[in-house]
N, C-alpha and C positions, 0 to 999 in steps of 0.2 A: 192397577194399585189398589191394595186393600185398605179400607178406612175403619176407624175406630171412634169411640167417643171418650172423652176425658173429663171428668169434672162437669159433666153434662153438655159438653160444648163439642160440636162436630168438628172432627179433624180432617174430613173429606175436602178435596179441591172445591172451588166454588162452584155452584150449580151453572150448568152450560158450558163447563170448561171443555176445552178441546183434548182428546185423548193424547197421550204421549207418543212420540215417534216408536215405531216398531223396532225392536231389536233385530240387528243382522243374525242371521242364522249360519254365517260362514265361519272363519277362524276366530277364535276369542283374541279380544284386544290385549288381554293379560291373562296368562296362564300359570298357576302357582303349583308346584309339585314338590311334596315331601319336604316342606319347607320346616327347618328347625331353628330356634334361637335359644341357646344356653349361655348362660353367665356363669364364669368361675373358672378354676384352673382346669386346664386340659378338657376344655369344653368340647372340642371337635371329637374327642373319643365317645362321647355319650351316645350320638346318633348311630354309631357303628357297633355299640355293644348292646345285643339283644337283651341281656340281663338288666343293664341299666336302663334301657328303655322301659322296661316294665315296671319300675319303681315310681312311686307316688312322688310327688315335689318333696315332700317332707322326709322320705326315706333317701332320695337321691340327695339331699342337702346333708343329712346326717352322714352319708357314706362318703360321699365325694367333695363336698363343699360347693356343688353346683346347684344354679337354679334354672329350671326350665321354664321359659316365658312363652315359647311357641312350640308346640310338639306335633309334629309330622302332619301339617296341613297341606291339603290340596283343593284347589278350587279355580274355575274358570271365571272370566268377567266377559260378557259379549260387548261388541260394539254397542254404545247408546244404552247400556243397560245402568240402572242405579242399584248397585250391590252393596248391602248394610251388612256390617259386621257387628254384632251385639254380644254383651255380656257382662257380668257385675265386675265392680273393680278387682283387679288382679287376674282377669281372665286371660290377658295377653292380647288383647284387640288392639290397643295403641302401640305396642310393641310391633305387631304384624304390620299395621299399615306404614310405620316407619321402615319395616325390612324391605317393603316394596320399592321403594327408591334408594335403598341402602342408607339412609340416615342412621340406620343400625345396622351392621354387618350380619347377615344370617350365619349361622354356624354351618348349616348344609341345607341342600336342597336347589331349586332352580325357580326363577323368576322371569319367565318369557314374556317380553312386551313387543307387539308387532313383529313376532319372529325371532327376536334377539334376546339371548340370555343376559340380563341385566348384570348378574353375578359375575360375568365374565368381561364386563367391560372395564375398560382402564379409566384412570381418573379424568383424563381429557374427554372422553366419550360420556362419562357418566355426568360431567358438567353440562355438556351439550343437551343431554336429556333431560336433565333438572331445569334448563333454560327453556328449552323449546317444546317438550313432550308433556311435562309434568306440572300441576299447580298444587299447593297444599294451602288448605284453611285450618287453622287451629283454634282452640278454646281461648287462648291468649291471642289478641288480634295483632300484636307484633307490628303496630303502626309506628312510623317514625315521627316523633311527637314534633319535632322542628319543621317539618315539613307539611305543606298544605295539601289537601285532600288529592288533587290532580297529581301532585308530585308523588304521593304514596302510591296511587294507582299505577303510575308510569314507572315505578321502581323496576320491575321486573324487565320492562323494556329497555331501560337505560343499563342494566347490567348486561342484557343480551348486545348492546351497541348500537341501539336504534337512535336516529337523529332526533332532535327535540321537536321538529315539526310533527314528524310521525308519532312520537310519544304522545303529544299533545292530542292530536287528531284521535288517536286509539284511546287514550283515557277519556276524552270527552264522549265517546260512543258508549264506553261501559258504565260511566258514571250515570248517564241518562237510562241505560239499560236497568240498573239496580235500583233506580228511583232516587238519585242523589243530585239530580239537576238543581243549580242555583247554590250548592255547597262547595263547589270547586275550590274555592279559595279559603275555606274554613280549616283551621287546625283540628287534630284529632280531640284535643280536650275540649273543643267547643261542641262537640257532638254527643248525642246520647249512646248507650251502650249498643242498641241495634243498629243505629247509623253507623258506628265504627266497624260492627261486623260487616254491613254492607261495604264499606269501604276495602275490607279485607277480601271479601267476595269479588268486587270489580277488579282489585288487583290480581286476583288468580285468574280472572277471566280476560284480562288485558293481554296476556301472552299467548292467548288462544290455544290453550293445551289441548292434547288428545285425550289426557286422563287427568281427572280433579279428584284430589284426595281430601276428605274432611275427617279431623280428629276432634269429635266432640264440640264443634263449634259453636253450639247454641246452649250448653249446659250451664253457663254462668248468667244467661239472660233472664230476665222476668218471664213468666209464663205468657203473657199475652205477646210480648215481643218475640219471645221464642217461637210460638205459633206462626206469627207474621213471616219470621224468616224461613220457617219450613214452608209454607206456601210460596215464598219468594224462589226458593231452591226448585220447587215443583214447576213454578212458572218458567223459570228459566231454563230447566231441563226440556219442557214442552217446546220452547221456543228455539233452543240452541242444539238439542240431542246429545249433549256432552255425556261421555261415559264418567261415572262417578263411583267411588268407593267411599262409603259413608261410616264412620265408627260413631256408635252410640252405645250408653247403657239403659236407654229408655225404649221400652217395647212400643209403647205408643208412637214414638217417632219412628222406629224402624219399620212399623206396620204402615204408617202413612207415607214414609218416603221410597220403601224399597220395593223393587221388582222382584228380587229374593234376598233372602236373609241367612246369613251365616251365625249361629248360636254357637259362642265358644264357653268352654268352662275349664279352668286350671291349665289354660294353654292348649286344650284339645279342642277339635271341631266335635260338636255335639249332633247338629243337624243343619243341613242346608235345604232351603225351599222356598217357595212363596208363602205370603202370609197365610193364605187359606189352607196350604199344606201343613204349616206349623200348628195351625189352630184344629184343623181336621184331623191330623193324623201325627200327633207328637211321637218323636223317636223314643222317648223315655219318660220317666217320671220327672226328670229335671226340667224337660221341655214342657211337659204336662202343667207343672206347677207355674212355669213361667207364663203361660198363657191363659191360667185358669180363670182370670177375672176379665178376659177379653169378652165383650159382648159376641157370641157368635154370629149372630144375625148380620153384624156389620162387617163380617170378614169372609164367612163362609159364601161360596156361590152355589147356584142351583145343582150343579153336578154333584154336590156332596149330600144332597137331601132327596134327590129325587128318587122315585121307584120305578121298577121295570113296568112299562104298559102292560095292561091286562086287554083281553078281547072285549071285555064289558066296557072298557073306557072310551068315552066319545072320541070320535075322530075329528071334530070340528072345534075344540076348544081353543083359548087363546094361545098364542106362541111367543116363548123367550128363549134366549139363548142360553147355553149352559153355564157361561162366565157371568152371569147377571147375580149380582149380589142378593142375598136372601132378603135384606132390608129394603132394597129398591124393588123387589117383586111382591112384597107382602100385600100392599094395598089390592094390586091386580088379582092376585091368587084368591083373596078373601072376599073380594067383590064378585068373582067369577061364579056362574052358576055351574061351571063345568071345570074339571080339573086343567091346569096350564100344561101344555105340551112343550117339553124341552127338545129344541129341535137345533141342530147344526148342519149346515151344508145340506138341507132338505131332508136329513135323516132324523128319525125320531129317536131320541137316545133315552127318554123317560118321561115320567108324569110327576107333578107336584100339585098336592091339593092342600085343603085346610089341615089335614092332620099333620103333615110334614112341616108346613110353617108354625104351626102352633107349638109343636114339639120343640122347635128350636126357641120360640119365644119363651116358653115356659121353662127352658134350660134342661130339657129331658133327653137332649142329643149332645 
C-alpha cells in the first residue's frame, strides 16, 4: 500500500503495523466487462452504435439527448483486494459503484460476481445477493434516528430474518470491532460525525458480506476524523481481509487505501494500476497532472529508481527488496558507504546509491 503525506501529516499506517493479507491469485471476486450506463431516450442504442460511442458527452447530448455516465469500463477485483475508483465530480465513479449491485441498472455489459452475472439475476436473487453478499457504506450515514446504535447495526440482520439473540450477539461483536463499545444504547444524534460513520461501518460488517462498497464515505468529515476513519478501514481490512471497492475524489485517500486504483474521467477509464504505477508511469497528461503534487519518495519503490549493476559495483553492500518505498530506504542508502543492492528471491535486480535517492528528493525524476 502506497503512502503519501498531506498537510505535513503522514498518511501511512501506524509504525509496526502488520502487512495486509495477500490477495488471492485465482478467479476474481468481481469481474466487470464493457459496462455502460447511459441516461436518456433510447439509451440502449448508444453502446451498439459505433458512431455514437465516439461522440463526446456534449456532442451526444446535443445529438440524441442522452448522457453517458459510464463508458465501456472493464476491470477485475481480486479476493481480499482494496480497489479504489477515483475521479473528479462528474467522472461517473458513484454511478459505477451503484451499477455493481444494480441500484442503478446498467445499460450494457456484464458484472460477474463469484461466477454469476448479476445483470441476469431476477429480483428475488438480487435481493438475496444484497442481503447476504454485499454491503454499502455511503457519505450519508443513513442511520435510523429512532433506533439505538445496537439496533442500527443489527438492521441488516433483521431484514435478513435473523433472530433477536443472533442479531444482538453479532451487533455486539462488530460494535466492539469498530471501537464503539459503551455506546450500544446511544441514539445517532448523540454521536459525533465520525462515530456515526463507525455505526454505518459496523452495520455493513454485521452481515459478514463478501464485498464491501464505499461511496465517498468520509468526504463530509473533518480532516482529522477522516484520517482516523481511513486508518480504521485499513485496520479492519488487515484483520478481516474483506474485498472492498472504495470510491473517492481524493488522491491522498486513494493512495493510502488502495491496492490498485482506477482513475476515471468523463465516464471513461483512464488508467488502472498500483499507486507507484500511477505516479511512476502515468498513462497521459491527465494522470500526470493528477499526481504531480504527490511526493514521489513516499510512493515510488526501489524498483522504479534502481540502475543496472555494473562490474565495478561492490558485491557486499546492504540488501533491500524491490518493493521497499524510497522514503523508507533513504536513510540506509545515504548512510551506507556502498550502494544498496536490490535483491528479490536471491537475485540481484539493481543498485541504488546516493545519486538515485537524491534525484527523487530533489524532484528531478
